[in-house]
N, C-alpha and C positions, 0 to 999 in steps of 0.2 A: 281358591279355584272352585269353579262350580261343579255341581255333580254331572251336568251335562258334558263339560269338558272332560272330566275324568272318565265319564262312559265311553266317549268317543276315542279318547287316548288308549283305553283298554283294549277297545276293538281294533285299533290301528297296530298296537304291539302284538296282538293275536295273529292278525293277518300277516304281518311282517315275520314273525316266527314260523308260520305254516309255510310261506314263501321260501323262507331260508331252508326249511326241511325238504320241500320239494325240490329245491335246487340241488342240495347235497345228495338226495336219493336220485335224482335224475342223472347227476354226473357220475355217481358210482354205477349205476345201471348201464350207462353208455360205456363206461370203461370197461365193465364186465363183459358186455356183449360183445365189444371189438376186440378186446385183448385175450379173453379167456376161451377155451373150449370146454363145454361141459355138457352133460346130459340134460335135456330140457331147455336148451338154449333157444330152439325154434319157438317153444311155447311161449316163453318169456318175450322174445322179439314180437310174437304176434300179439301178445297182450298189450305190449308198448306201442305198437302200431295200430291197434284197433280203432283209437279215437281219430286216427286220420282217415280211415277208411269207412267208418260206420255212417257218418252224416251224408255221404255221397250215395250210400246205399239207401238210405232213408229218402233221400231227395229223389233218386231214381225210381223207387218203388211207388212213392206218392205220384210222381209225375205219370207213370205208367197207369195207375189206377184212375188219375183224373182225365188224362187224355188218350188212353187206350181203348181197345175193344170194349164194348159194354158186357159181351158175353164170355169174358175171360173168367175162370175159376180163380177167384182171388186166394182161396185157401191153399191151392196147389202152387200158386205162384210165391206166396210168402213162405211156404214150407220149403220150396225149391231154393229161393233165394237164401234163406237162413242156412241151409246145408251147404251151398256152394260158398258162402262167404266164409 
């Protein structure tokens, strides 16, 4: 077997192991958030849901900055959106 094959095989096994770990961790997190009641549940749910919300926030802010009024104070807008999100 060539070194190139072994290198790519090692990368493939590493990616598979990381995917399996993410699957197990995600399943346990989903089970814990739906079945259990504990302190800090809202924070964890917010962290889990943040990747679903954040891209749309960035797209909206960039569209507002690109197509919005030119005299908007961008520092205030970015600060306000980061506090409200």
